[in-house]
VMD Tcl script that draws the C-alpha trace (Angstrom):
set ca {
  {-10.47 -22.33 1.20}
  {-13.43 -22.24 -1.20}
  {-14.44 -18.87 -2.63}
  {-17.72 -17.51 -1.39}
  {-20.48 -16.72 -3.86}
  {-20.14 -13.16 -5.18}
  {-23.10 -10.83 -4.90}
  {-22.04 -8.89 -7.96}
  {-18.94 -7.91 -9.88}
  {-15.80 -7.74 -7.74}
  {-14.41 -4.38 -6.70}
  {-10.66 -3.76 -6.64}
  {-8.92 -1.83 -3.87}
  {-5.38 -0.57 -4.43}
  {-3.58 0.02 -1.12}
  {-0.25 1.82 -0.76}
  {1.63 1.67 2.55}
  {4.69 3.89 3.05}
  {6.98 4.68 5.96}
  {6.11 8.00 7.58}
  {8.39 10.83 6.49}
  {9.82 11.22 10.01}
  {10.74 7.51 10.22}
  {14.11 6.28 8.96}
  {13.79 4.09 5.87}
  {16.86 1.81 5.63}
  {15.50 0.05 2.53}
  {15.00 3.37 0.81}
  {18.50 4.47 1.77}
  {19.92 1.21 0.38}
  {18.08 1.82 -2.91}
  {19.40 5.40 -3.10}
  {22.96 4.26 -2.35}
  {22.73 1.46 -4.92}
  {21.45 3.81 -7.59}
  {24.29 6.24 -6.85}
  {26.75 3.33 -7.21}
  {25.26 2.74 -10.67}
  {25.88 6.42 -11.55}
  {22.29 7.62 -11.05}
  {23.47 10.62 -9.04}
  {20.27 12.57 -9.72}
  {18.39 10.43 -7.17}
  {18.03 12.59 -4.06}
  {16.06 10.13 -1.95}
  {14.13 6.89 -2.15}
  {11.36 5.48 0.03}
  {10.32 1.83 -0.11}
  {6.78 0.79 0.75}
  {4.19 -1.81 -0.13}
  {1.55 -2.06 -2.85}
  {-1.42 -4.34 -2.16}
  {-4.29 -5.21 -4.52}
  {-7.44 -6.56 -2.95}
  {-10.40 -7.98 -4.86}
  {-13.59 -7.62 -2.82}
  {-17.22 -8.53 -3.06}
  {-19.57 -5.56 -2.75}
  {-19.93 -2.09 -4.18}
  {-17.45 0.76 -3.86}
  {-19.42 2.50 -1.10}
  {-19.66 -0.69 0.99}
  {-16.03 -1.70 0.71}
  {-14.44 1.68 1.46}
  {-14.95 1.47 5.22}
  {-13.93 -2.20 5.23}
  {-10.67 -1.49 3.39}
  {-9.90 1.37 5.79}
  {-10.43 -1.04 8.70}
  {-8.17 -3.64 7.02}
  {-5.42 -1.04 6.70}
  {-5.79 0.11 10.29}
  {-5.90 -3.42 11.72}
  {-3.43 -5.36 9.58}
  {-1.97 -3.83 6.44}
  {-0.28 -0.79 8.01}
  {1.44 -0.12 11.31}
  {0.09 3.38 11.90}
  {2.85 4.17 14.41}
  {5.47 4.17 11.64}
  {3.50 3.93 8.36}
  {0.92 5.91 6.42}
  {-1.53 4.32 4.02}
  {-3.75 5.42 1.17}
  {-6.11 3.49 -1.04}
  {-8.34 3.81 -4.06}
  {-11.40 1.78 -4.95}
  {-11.97 0.76 -8.57}
  {-15.35 -0.54 -9.76}
}
mol new
graphics top color blue
foreach p $ca { graphics top sphere $p radius 0.5 }
foreach p [lrange $ca 0 end-1] q [lrange $ca 1 end] { graphics top cylinder $p $q radius 0.2 }
display resetview
């Protein structure tokens, strides 16, 4: 797909999606167990989530609501996951 013409400098959004605290995290538990097996007994818990970088056309004010909508509609399942994001100019 061809890239559309940018209106200005791209803006970067950093999105983090994590399982909600009340939801079991089998991947996180596997990481904790594996670290214990490697003698890293100081690890009390581990949670595994996703890190997404988006490059967007527009300014930081414009893209904030769009990124929130992207998270709510696709990037996070709000029933079992929480998300946060930052916008970098």
